[in-house]
NUSE-558637 format. One record per atom (N, C-alpha, C, O, CB): residue number from 0; atom name; x, y, z. Coordinates in nm, 3 decimals, always signed. Glycine has a CB too. Example, Ala and Ser with C-alpha at 12.3 -4.5 7.8 and 13.67 -1.06 7.14 Angstrom:
BEGIN
+-----+-------+---------+---------+---------+
| num | atome |       x |       y |       z |
+-----+-------+---------+---------+---------+
|   0 |     N |  +1.319 |  -0.569 |  +0.780 |
|   0 |    CA |  +1.230 |  -0.450 |  +0.780 |
|   0 |     C |  +1.320 |  -0.330 |  +0.780 |
|   0 |     O |  +1.424 |  -0.332 |  +0.846 |
|   0 |    CB |  +1.131 |  -0.447 |  +0.905 |
|   1 |     N |  +1.285 |  -0.225 |  +0.708 |
|   1 |    CA |  +1.367 |  -0.106 |  +0.714 |
|   1 |     C |  +1.290 |  +0.003 |  +0.787 |
|   1 |     O |  +1.341 |  +0.114 |  +0.804 |
|   1 |    CB |  +1.408 |  -0.060 |  +0.572 |
+-----+-------+---------+---------+---------+
END
This chain:
BEGIN
+-----+-------+---------+---------+---------+
| num | atome |       x |       y |       z |
+-----+-------+---------+---------+---------+
|   0 |     N | +13.556 | +10.790 |  +4.589 |
|   0 |    CA | +13.429 | +10.801 |  +4.658 |
|   0 |     C | +13.420 | +10.692 |  +4.764 |
|   0 |     O | +13.458 | +10.577 |  +4.741 |
|   0 |    CB | +13.311 | +10.791 |  +4.558 |
|   1 |     N | +13.368 | +10.729 |  +4.882 |
|   1 |    CA | +13.353 | +10.633 |  +4.990 |
|   1 |     C | +13.240 | +10.536 |  +4.960 |
|   1 |     O | +13.141 | +10.572 |  +4.897 |
|   1 |    CB | +13.328 | +10.704 |  +5.123 |
|   2 |     N | +13.256 | +10.415 |  +5.005 |
|   2 |    CA | +13.145 | +10.321 |  +4.992 |
|   2 |     C | +13.059 | +10.327 |  +5.118 |
|   2 |     O | +13.091 | +10.400 |  +5.212 |
|   2 |    CB | +13.198 | +10.176 |  +4.967 |
|   3 |     N | +12.952 | +10.252 |  +5.122 |
|   3 |    CA | +12.859 | +10.254 |  +5.235 |
|   3 |     C | +12.929 | +10.219 |  +5.366 |
|   3 |     O | +12.906 | +10.283 |  +5.468 |
|   3 |    CB | +12.745 | +10.156 |  +5.209 |
|   4 |     N | +13.014 | +10.119 |  +5.362 |
|   4 |    CA | +13.087 | +10.073 |  +5.482 |
|   4 |     C | +13.173 | +10.185 |  +5.539 |
|   4 |     O | +13.174 | +10.207 |  +5.660 |
|   4 |    CB | +13.175 |  +9.950 |  +5.449 |
|   5 |     N | +13.244 | +10.256 |  +5.453 |
|   5 |    CA | +13.326 | +10.369 |  +5.497 |
|   5 |     C | +13.240 | +10.477 |  +5.562 |
|   5 |     O | +13.273 | +10.526 |  +5.670 |
|   5 |    CB | +13.404 | +10.428 |  +5.378 |
|   6 |     N | +13.132 | +10.513 |  +5.497 |
|   6 |    CA | +13.044 | +10.617 |  +5.549 |
|   6 |     C | +12.987 | +10.576 |  +5.685 |
|   6 |     O | +12.981 | +10.657 |  +5.778 |
|   6 |    CB | +12.929 | +10.645 |  +5.451 |
|   7 |     N | +12.945 | +10.451 |  +5.695 |
|   7 |    CA | +12.888 | +10.401 |  +5.820 |
|   7 |     C | +12.989 | +10.409 |  +5.934 |
|   7 |     O | +12.956 | +10.458 |  +6.042 |
|   7 |    CB | +12.840 | +10.257 |  +5.802 |
|   8 |     N | +13.111 | +10.362 |  +5.911 |
|   8 |    CA | +13.212 | +10.364 |  +6.017 |
|   8 |     C | +13.252 | +10.506 |  +6.056 |
|   8 |     O | +13.281 | +10.533 |  +6.172 |
|   8 |    CB | +13.335 | +10.287 |  +5.973 |
|   9 |     N | +13.254 | +10.597 |  +5.959 |
|   9 |    CA | +13.283 | +10.738 |  +5.991 |
|   9 |     C | +13.171 | +10.798 |  +6.076 |
|   9 |     O | +13.197 | +10.868 |  +6.174 |
|   9 |    CB | +13.301 | +10.820 |  +5.862 |
|  10 |     N | +13.047 | +10.772 |  +6.038 |
|  10 |    CA | +12.934 | +10.827 |  +6.113 |
|  10 |     C | +12.929 | +10.773 |  +6.256 |
|  10 |     O | +12.906 | +10.848 |  +6.350 |
|  10 |    CB | +12.802 | +10.796 |  +6.042 |
|  11 |     N | +12.951 | +10.643 |  +6.270 |
|  11 |    CA | +12.954 | +10.584 |  +6.405 |
|  11 |     C | +13.067 | +10.646 |  +6.485 |
|  11 |     O | +13.049 | +10.680 |  +6.602 |
|  11 |    CB | +12.971 | +10.430 |  +6.397 |
|  12 |     N | +13.182 | +10.661 |  +6.423 |
|  12 |    CA | +13.296 | +10.721 |  +6.491 |
|  12 |     C | +13.270 | +10.864 |  +6.535 |
|  12 |     O | +13.305 | +10.902 |  +6.646 |
|  12 |    CB | +13.417 | +10.718 |  +6.401 |
|  13 |     N | +13.209 | +10.942 |  +6.449 |
|  13 |    CA | +13.179 | +11.082 |  +6.482 |
|  13 |     C | +13.077 | +11.093 |  +6.594 |
|  13 |     O | +13.089 | +11.179 |  +6.682 |
|  13 |    CB | +13.128 | +11.156 |  +6.358 |
|  14 |     N | +12.975 | +11.006 |  +6.591 |
|  14 |    CA | +12.866 | +11.016 |  +6.689 |
|  14 |     C | +12.899 | +10.947 |  +6.821 |
|  14 |     O | +12.869 | +11.000 |  +6.928 |
|  14 |    CB | +12.740 | +10.956 |  +6.632 |
|  15 |     N | +12.960 | +10.832 |  +6.813 |
|  15 |    CA | +12.985 | +10.753 |  +6.933 |
|  15 |     C | +13.129 | +10.759 |  +6.981 |
|  15 |     O | +13.156 | +10.748 |  +7.100 |
|  15 |    CB | +12.948 | +10.610 |  +6.907 |
|  16 |     N | +13.222 | +10.778 |  +6.887 |
|  16 |    CA | +13.364 | +10.784 |  +6.924 |
|  16 |     C | +13.407 | +10.662 |  +7.000 |
|  16 |     O | +13.384 | +10.549 |  +6.956 |
|  16 |    CB | +13.392 | +10.908 |  +7.006 |
|  17 |     N | +13.470 | +10.682 |  +7.114 |
|  17 |    CA | +13.524 | +10.570 |  +7.190 |
|  17 |     C | +13.416 | +10.492 |  +7.265 |
|  17 |     O | +13.447 | +10.394 |  +7.332 |
|  17 |    CB | +13.628 | +10.620 |  +7.287 |
|  18 |     N | +13.290 | +10.535 |  +7.255 |
|  18 |    CA | +13.180 | +10.458 |  +7.315 |
|  18 |     C | +13.135 | +10.344 |  +7.224 |
|  18 |     O | +13.064 | +10.254 |  +7.269 |
|  18 |    CB | +13.062 | +10.549 |  +7.346 |
|  19 |     N | +13.176 | +10.347 |  +7.100 |
|  19 |    CA | +13.137 | +10.241 |  +7.005 |
|  19 |     C | +13.214 | +10.113 |  +7.037 |
|  19 |     O | +13.327 | +10.117 |  +7.085 |
|  19 |    CB | +13.165 | +10.286 |  +6.858 |
|  20 |     N | +13.151 | +10.001 |  +7.011 |
|  20 |    CA | +13.215 |  +9.871 |  +7.031 |
|  20 |     C | +13.226 |  +9.802 |  +6.896 |
|  20 |     O | +13.128 |  +9.789 |  +6.823 |
|  20 |    CB | +13.135 |  +9.782 |  +7.134 |
|  21 |     N | +13.347 |  +9.757 |  +6.865 |
|  21 |    CA | +13.375 |  +9.690 |  +6.738 |
|  21 |     C | +13.405 |  +9.543 |  +6.768 |
|  21 |     O | +13.488 |  +9.514 |  +6.854 |
|  21 |    CB | +13.495 |  +9.758 |  +6.662 |
|  22 |     N | +13.340 |  +9.451 |  +6.698 |
|  22 |    CA | +13.363 |  +9.308 |  +6.716 |
|  22 |     C | +13.414 |  +9.251 |  +6.585 |
|  22 |     O | +13.352 |  +9.270 |  +6.480 |
|  22 |    CB | +13.233 |  +9.235 |  +6.763 |
|  23 |     N | +13.527 |  +9.182 |  +6.591 |
|  23 |    CA | +13.587 |  +9.124 |  +6.473 |
|  23 |     C | +13.600 |  +8.973 |  +6.494 |
|  23 |     O | +13.688 |  +8.928 |  +6.568 |
|  23 |    CB | +13.725 |  +9.189 |  +6.442 |
|  24 |     N | +13.514 |  +8.895 |  +6.430 |
|  24 |    CA | +13.518 |  +8.749 |  +6.438 |
|  24 |     C | +13.602 |  +8.699 |  +6.322 |
|  24 |     O | +13.575 |  +8.733 |  +6.207 |
|  24 |    CB | +13.373 |  +8.687 |  +6.434 |
|  25 |     N | +13.704 |  +8.620 |  +6.351 |
|  25 |    CA | +13.797 |  +8.576 |  +6.248 |
|  25 |     C | +13.895 |  +8.687 |  +6.216 |
|  25 |     O | +13.915 |  +8.722 |  +6.100 |
|  25 |    CB | +13.723 |  +8.532 |  +6.121 |
|  26 |     N | +13.954 |  +8.743 |  +6.320 |
|  26 |    CA | +14.034 |  +8.866 |  +6.308 |
|  26 |     C | +14.168 |  +8.847 |  +6.238 |
|  26 |     O | +14.232 |  +8.945 |  +6.200 |
|  26 |    CB | +14.058 |  +8.922 |  +6.445 |
|  27 |     N | +14.212 |  +8.724 |  +6.220 |
|  27 |    CA | +14.345 |  +8.697 |  +6.164 |
|  27 |     C | +14.450 |  +8.772 |  +6.247 |
|  27 |     O | +14.454 |  +8.757 |  +6.369 |
|  27 |    CB | +14.353 |  +8.740 |  +6.013 |
|  28 |     N | +14.534 |  +8.852 |  +6.182 |
|  28 |    CA | +14.638 |  +8.923 |  +6.258 |
|  28 |     C | +14.597 |  +9.068 |  +6.289 |
|  28 |     O | +14.678 |  +9.146 |  +6.338 |
|  28 |    CB | +14.769 |  +8.923 |  +6.179 |
|  29 |     N | +14.471 |  +9.103 |  +6.259 |
|  29 |    CA | +14.421 |  +9.236 |  +6.288 |
|  29 |     C | +14.450 |  +9.339 |  +6.181 |
|  29 |     O | +14.402 |  +9.452 |  +6.188 |
|  29 |    CB | +14.476 |  +9.282 |  +6.415 |
|  30 |     N | +14.529 |  +9.301 |  +6.082 |
|  30 |    CA | +14.565 |  +9.394 |  +5.975 |
|  30 |     C | +14.528 |  +9.335 |  +5.839 |
|  30 |     O | +14.460 |  +9.398 |  +5.758 |
|  30 |    CB | +14.716 |  +9.427 |  +5.980 |
|  31 |     N | +14.574 |  +9.211 |  +5.815 |
|  31 |    CA | +14.548 |  +9.145 |  +5.687 |
|  31 |     C | +14.398 |  +9.125 |  +5.667 |
|  31 |     O | +14.331 |  +9.072 |  +5.755 |
|  31 |    CB | +14.622 |  +9.010 |  +5.680 |
|  32 |     N | +14.347 |  +9.165 |  +5.555 |
|  32 |    CA | +14.206 |  +9.152 |  +5.519 |
|  32 |     C | +14.112 |  +9.231 |  +5.611 |
|  32 |     O | +13.992 |  +9.202 |  +5.615 |
|  32 |    CB | +14.166 |  +9.006 |  +5.521 |
|  33 |     N | +14.163 |  +9.329 |  +5.684 |
|  33 |    CA | +14.079 |  +9.406 |  +5.776 |
|  33 |     C | +14.070 |  +9.551 |  +5.730 |
|  33 |     O | +14.161 |  +9.630 |  +5.754 |
|  33 |    CB | +14.134 |  +9.398 |  +5.920 |
|  34 |     N | +13.959 |  +9.583 |  +5.665 |
|  34 |    CA | +13.939 |  +9.719 |  +5.614 |
|  34 |     C | +13.900 |  +9.818 |  +5.724 |
|  34 |     O | +13.900 |  +9.938 |  +5.701 |
|  34 |    CB | +13.832 |  +9.718 |  +5.508 |
|  35 |     N | +13.869 |  +9.768 |  +5.842 |
|  35 |    CA | +13.821 |  +9.858 |  +5.948 |
|  35 |     C | +13.926 |  +9.892 |  +6.052 |
|  35 |     O | +13.898 |  +9.970 |  +6.144 |
|  35 |    CB | +13.704 |  +9.796 |  +6.016 |
|  36 |     N | +14.046 |  +9.837 |  +6.043 |
|  36 |    CA | +14.151 |  +9.862 |  +6.143 |
|  36 |     C | +14.182 | +10.010 |  +6.158 |
|  36 |     O | +14.204 | +10.057 |  +6.270 |
|  36 |    CB | +14.278 |  +9.788 |  +6.105 |
|  37 |     N | +14.184 | +10.084 |  +6.049 |
|  37 |    CA | +14.213 | +10.227 |  +6.056 |
|  37 |     C | +14.103 | +10.302 |  +6.130 |
|  37 |     O | +14.131 | +10.396 |  +6.205 |
|  37 |    CB | +14.231 | +10.285 |  +5.915 |
|  38 |     N | +13.977 | +10.262 |  +6.111 |
|  38 |    CA | +13.866 | +10.328 |  +6.179 |
|  38 |     C | +13.870 | +10.300 |  +6.329 |
|  38 |     O | +13.846 | +10.389 |  +6.411 |
|  38 |    CB | +13.732 | +10.281 |  +6.120 |
|  39 |     N | +13.900 | +10.175 |  +6.364 |
|  39 |    CA | +13.909 | +10.138 |  +6.505 |
|  39 |     C | +14.016 | +10.222 |  +6.573 |
|  39 |     O | +13.997 | +10.268 |  +6.686 |
|  39 |    CB | +13.941 |  +9.986 |  +6.520 |
|  40 |     N | +14.127 | +10.240 |  +6.508 |
|  40 |    CA | +14.235 | +10.321 |  +6.562 |
|  40 |     C | +14.199 | +10.470 |  +6.564 |
|  40 |     O | +14.222 | +10.537 |  +6.664 |
|  40 |    CB | +14.363 | +10.299 |  +6.480 |
|  41 |     N | +14.144 | +10.520 |  +6.455 |
|  41 |    CA | +14.112 | +10.663 |  +6.441 |
|  41 |     C | +14.011 | +10.709 |  +6.545 |
|  41 |     O | +14.028 | +10.814 |  +6.607 |
|  41 |    CB | +14.059 | +10.691 |  +6.301 |
|  42 |     N | +13.905 | +10.631 |  +6.565 |
|  42 |    CA | +13.797 | +10.671 |  +6.654 |
|  42 |     C | +13.806 | +10.605 |  +6.792 |
|  42 |     O | +13.720 | +10.626 |  +6.877 |
|  42 |    CB | +13.664 | +10.638 |  +6.590 |
|  43 |     N | +13.910 | +10.524 |  +6.812 |
|  43 |    CA | +13.935 | +10.457 |  +6.940 |
|  43 |     C | +13.816 | +10.375 |  +6.989 |
|  43 |     O | +13.777 | +10.381 |  +7.106 |
|  43 |    CB | +13.971 | +10.560 |  +7.045 |
|  44 |     N | +13.758 | +10.296 |  +6.896 |
|  44 |    CA | +13.649 | +10.207 |  +6.935 |
|  44 |     C | +13.700 | +10.108 |  +7.039 |
|  44 |     O | +13.815 | +10.064 |  +7.034 |
|  44 |    CB | +13.593 | +10.133 |  +6.812 |
|  45 |     N | +13.613 | +10.072 |  +7.133 |
|  45 |    CA | +13.641 |  +9.956 |  +7.217 |
|  45 |     C | +13.627 |  +9.837 |  +7.121 |
|  45 |     O | +13.542 |  +9.839 |  +7.032 |
|  45 |    CB | +13.542 |  +9.945 |  +7.344 |
|  46 |     N | +13.710 |  +9.736 |  +7.139 |
|  46 |    CA | +13.708 |  +9.629 |  +7.039 |
|  46 |     C | +13.724 |  +9.492 |  +7.101 |
|  46 |     O | +13.790 |  +9.474 |  +7.203 |
|  46 |    CB | +13.816 |  +9.652 |  +6.937 |
|  47 |     N | +13.663 |  +9.395 |  +7.035 |
|  47 |    CA | +13.671 |  +9.254 |  +7.072 |
|  47 |     C | +13.719 |  +9.179 |  +6.949 |
|  47 |     O | +13.654 |  +9.184 |  +6.844 |
|  47 |    CB | +13.533 |  +9.199 |  +7.125 |
|  48 |     N | +13.831 |  +9.111 |  +6.960 |
|  48 |    CA | +13.888 |  +9.036 |  +6.849 |
|  48 |     C | +13.885 |  +8.887 |  +6.881 |
|  48 |     O | +13.932 |  +8.845 |  +6.986 |
|  48 |    CB | +14.034 |  +9.082 |  +6.819 |
|  49 |     N | +13.828 |  +8.807 |  +6.790 |
|  49 |    CA | +13.820 |  +8.663 |  +6.807 |
|  49 |     C | +13.899 |  +8.597 |  +6.695 |
|  49 |     O | +13.872 |  +8.620 |  +6.577 |
|  49 |    CB | +13.671 |  +8.614 |  +6.807 |
|  50 |     N | +13.998 |  +8.516 |  +6.731 |
|  50 |    CA | +14.080 |  +8.446 |  +6.632 |
|  50 |     C | +14.127 |  +8.312 |  +6.689 |
|  50 |     O | +14.202 |  +8.310 |  +6.787 |
|  50 |    CB | +14.202 |  +8.533 |  +6.590 |
|  51 |     N | +14.084 |  +8.198 |  +6.628 |
|  51 |    CA | +14.119 |  +8.067 |  +6.682 |
|  51 |     C | +14.254 |  +8.011 |  +6.636 |
|  51 |     O | +14.306 |  +7.919 |  +6.700 |
|  51 |    CB | +14.014 |  +7.971 |  +6.645 |
|  52 |     N | +14.311 |  +8.063 |  +6.530 |
|  52 |    CA | +14.437 |  +8.008 |  +6.478 |
|  52 |     C | +14.553 |  +8.063 |  +6.561 |
|  52 |     O | +14.575 |  +8.185 |  +6.564 |
|  52 |    CB | +14.454 |  +8.044 |  +6.325 |
|  53 |     N | +14.630 |  +7.976 |  +6.629 |
|  53 |    CA | +14.732 |  +8.023 |  +6.724 |
|  53 |     C | +14.834 |  +8.122 |  +6.667 |
|  53 |     O | +14.860 |  +8.224 |  +6.730 |
|  53 |    CB | +14.805 |  +7.905 |  +6.777 |
|  54 |     N | +14.891 |  +8.095 |  +6.549 |
|  54 |    CA | +14.993 |  +8.187 |  +6.498 |
|  54 |     C | +14.933 |  +8.323 |  +6.461 |
|  54 |     O | +14.996 |  +8.426 |  +6.481 |
|  54 |    CB | +15.063 |  +8.126 |  +6.375 |
|  55 |     N | +14.809 |  +8.322 |  +6.409 |
|  55 |    CA | +14.742 |  +8.448 |  +6.375 |
|  55 |     C | +14.703 |  +8.523 |  +6.503 |
|  55 |     O | +14.710 |  +8.645 |  +6.508 |
|  55 |    CB | +14.617 |  +8.422 |  +6.288 |
|  56 |     N | +14.661 |  +8.448 |  +6.606 |
|  56 |    CA | +14.624 |  +8.509 |  +6.733 |
|  56 |     C | +14.744 |  +8.580 |  +6.797 |
|  56 |     O | +14.731 |  +8.690 |  +6.849 |
|  56 |    CB | +14.569 |  +8.404 |  +6.829 |
|  57 |     N | +14.861 |  +8.517 |  +6.792 |
|  57 |    CA | +14.982 |  +8.579 |  +6.848 |
|  57 |     C | +15.020 |  +8.705 |  +6.770 |
|  57 |     O | +15.060 |  +8.804 |  +6.830 |
|  57 |    CB | +15.100 |  +8.479 |  +6.846 |
|  58 |     N | +15.007 |  +8.701 |  +6.640 |
|  58 |    CA | +15.034 |  +8.820 |  +6.559 |
|  58 |     C | +14.932 |  +8.930 |  +6.588 |
|  58 |     O | +14.967 |  +9.048 |  +6.593 |
|  58 |    CB | +15.033 |  +8.786 |  +6.408 |
|  59 |     N | +14.807 |  +8.890 |  +6.609 |
|  59 |    CA | +14.701 |  +8.985 |  +6.643 |
|  59 |     C | +14.736 |  +9.063 |  +6.769 |
|  59 |     O | +14.723 |  +9.185 |  +6.772 |
|  59 |    CB | +14.569 |  +8.913 |  +6.660 |
|  60 |     N | +14.779 |  +8.992 |  +6.873 |
|  60 |    CA | +14.813 |  +9.058 |  +6.999 |
|  60 |     C | +14.929 |  +9.156 |  +6.982 |
|  60 |     O | +14.934 |  +9.258 |  +7.051 |
|  60 |    CB | +14.849 |  +8.955 |  +7.105 |
|  61 |     N | +15.021 |  +9.125 |  +6.891 |
|  61 |    CA | +15.134 |  +9.216 |  +6.867 |
|  61 |     C | +15.094 |  +9.336 |  +6.780 |
|  61 |     O | +15.151 |  +9.444 |  +6.795 |
|  61 |    CB | +15.249 |  +9.139 |  +6.799 |
|  62 |     N | +14.999 |  +9.318 |  +6.691 |
|  62 |    CA | +14.962 |  +9.423 |  +6.595 |
|  62 |     C | +14.858 |  +9.522 |  +6.645 |
|  62 |     O | +14.861 |  +9.639 |  +6.606 |
|  62 |    CB | +14.909 |  +9.360 |  +6.471 |
|  63 |     N | +14.769 |  +9.479 |  +6.731 |
|  63 |    CA | +14.654 |  +9.562 |  +6.769 |
|  63 |     C | +14.653 |  +9.584 |  +6.920 |
|  63 |     O | +14.667 |  +9.489 |  +6.997 |
|  63 |    CB | +14.522 |  +9.497 |  +6.723 |
|  64 |     N | +14.635 |  +9.708 |  +6.960 |
|  64 |    CA | +14.616 |  +9.740 |  +7.101 |
|  64 |     C | +14.467 |  +9.740 |  +7.128 |
|  64 |     O | +14.396 |  +9.834 |  +7.092 |
|  64 |    CB | +14.680 |  +9.879 |  +7.137 |
|  65 |     N | +14.420 |  +9.635 |  +7.189 |
|  65 |    CA | +14.276 |  +9.612 |  +7.208 |
|  65 |     C | +14.228 |  +9.676 |  +7.337 |
|  65 |     O | +14.291 |  +9.661 |  +7.442 |
|  65 |    CB | +14.245 |  +9.462 |  +7.208 |
|  66 |     N | +14.115 |  +9.750 |  +7.329 |
|  66 |    CA | +14.061 |  +9.815 |  +7.448 |
|  66 |     C | +13.962 |  +9.726 |  +7.523 |
|  66 |     O | +13.921 |  +9.762 |  +7.634 |
|  66 |    CB | +13.993 |  +9.944 |  +7.408 |
|  67 |     N | +13.923 |  +9.615 |  +7.468 |
|  67 |    CA | +13.837 |  +9.524 |  +7.541 |
|  67 |     C | +13.908 |  +9.393 |  +7.566 |
|  67 |     O | +13.963 |  +9.372 |  +7.674 |
|  67 |    CB | +13.706 |  +9.500 |  +7.465 |
|  68 |     N | +13.909 |  +9.304 |  +7.469 |
|  68 |    CA | +13.964 |  +9.171 |  +7.495 |
|  68 |     C | +13.998 |  +9.098 |  +7.366 |
|  68 |     O | +13.937 |  +9.121 |  +7.262 |
|  68 |    CB | +13.864 |  +9.089 |  +7.575 |
|  69 |     N | +14.098 |  +9.010 |  +7.375 |
|  69 |    CA | +14.132 |  +8.916 |  +7.269 |
|  69 |     C | +14.078 |  +8.780 |  +7.311 |
|  69 |     O | +14.090 |  +8.742 |  +7.427 |
|  69 |    CB | +14.287 |  +8.911 |  +7.241 |
|  70 |     N | +14.018 |  +8.708 |  +7.218 |
|  70 |    CA | +13.970 |  +8.573 |  +7.247 |
|  70 |     C | +14.027 |  +8.477 |  +7.145 |
|  70 |     O | +14.018 |  +8.499 |  +7.025 |
|  70 |    CB | +13.815 |  +8.568 |  +7.246 |
|  71 |     N | +14.087 |  +8.369 |  +7.195 |
|  71 |    CA | +14.146 |  +8.271 |  +7.105 |
|  71 |     C | +14.061 |  +8.144 |  +7.101 |
|  71 |     O | +14.101 |  +8.039 |  +7.151 |
|  71 |    CB | +14.291 |  +8.237 |  +7.148 |
|  72 |     N | +13.944 |  +8.156 |  +7.041 |
|  72 |    CA | +13.859 |  +8.040 |  +7.021 |
|  72 |     C | +13.780 |  +8.055 |  +6.893 |
|  72 |     O | +13.773 |  +8.163 |  +6.835 |
|  72 |    CB | +13.764 |  +8.020 |  +7.140 |
|  73 |     N | +13.723 |  +7.945 |  +6.849 |
|  73 |    CA | +13.643 |  +7.948 |  +6.727 |
|  73 |     C | +13.497 |  +7.975 |  +6.762 |
|  73 |     O | +13.450 |  +7.942 |  +6.870 |
|  73 |    CB | +13.656 |  +7.814 |  +6.650 |
|  74 |     N | +13.427 |  +8.036 |  +6.670 |
|  74 |    CA | +13.284 |  +8.064 |  +6.686 |
|  74 |     C | +13.210 |  +7.969 |  +6.593 |
|  74 |     O | +13.243 |  +7.957 |  +6.474 |
|  74 |    CB | +13.249 |  +8.215 |  +6.655 |
|  75 |     N | +13.111 |  +7.902 |  +6.647 |
|  75 |    CA | +13.035 |  +7.805 |  +6.570 |
|  75 |     C | +12.887 |  +7.837 |  +6.584 |
|  75 |     O | +12.837 |  +7.851 |  +6.695 |
|  75 |    CB | +13.065 |  +7.659 |  +6.617 |
|  76 |     N | +12.818 |  +7.848 |  +6.474 |
|  76 |    CA | +12.675 |  +7.875 |  +6.476 |
|  76 |     C | +12.603 |  +7.746 |  +6.437 |
|  76 |     O | +12.625 |  +7.691 |  +6.329 |
|  76 |    CB | +12.637 |  +7.992 |  +6.379 |
|  77 |     N | +12.520 |  +7.699 |  +6.527 |
|  77 |    CA | +12.444 |  +7.577 |  +6.503 |
|  77 |     C | +12.298 |  +7.613 |  +6.480 |
|  77 |     O | +12.235 |  +7.676 |  +6.565 |
|  77 |    CB | +12.459 |  +7.478 |  +6.620 |
|  78 |     N | +12.245 |  +7.573 |  +6.368 |
|  78 |    CA | +12.104 |  +7.598 |  +6.338 |
|  78 |     C | +12.039 |  +7.462 |  +6.314 |
|  78 |     O | +12.079 |  +7.386 |  +6.226 |
|  78 |    CB | +12.087 |  +7.693 |  +6.213 |
|  79 |     N | +11.938 |  +7.434 |  +6.395 |
|  79 |    CA | +11.866 |  +7.308 |  +6.381 |
|  79 |     C | +11.749 |  +7.329 |  +6.286 |
|  79 |     O | +11.664 |  +7.415 |  +6.310 |
|  79 |    CB | +11.818 |  +7.255 |  +6.519 |
|  80 |     N | +11.745 |  +7.252 |  +6.181 |
|  80 |    CA | +11.637 |  +7.261 |  +6.082 |
|  80 |     C | +11.547 |  +7.141 |  +6.101 |
|  80 |     O | +11.593 |  +7.027 |  +6.099 |
|  80 |    CB | +11.693 |  +7.267 |  +5.937 |
|  81 |     N | +11.419 |  +7.168 |  +6.118 |
|  81 |    CA | +11.323 |  +7.059 |  +6.139 |
|  81 |     C | +11.266 |  +7.011 |  +6.010 |
|  81 |     O | +11.184 |  +6.920 |  +6.009 |
|  81 |    CB | +11.211 |  +7.101 |  +6.231 |
+-----+-------+---------+---------+---------+
END
């Protein structure tokens, strides 16, 4: 049985197809620990992959054909609490 995540990605793929945009922060090599790689490929989502670790970033570029862009930097969220 599909879980919610599977159903959601299928529905987005069916409705939006290649108009959908997929963002993967901490992409690693684009395959390891990535349950959505098959959906991105199947429905040809435009995609943005962010990976700061150099060896993983190089593997990412070899493993995934990205329709938008690869970014090799870290993402940091700063929240100021008063």
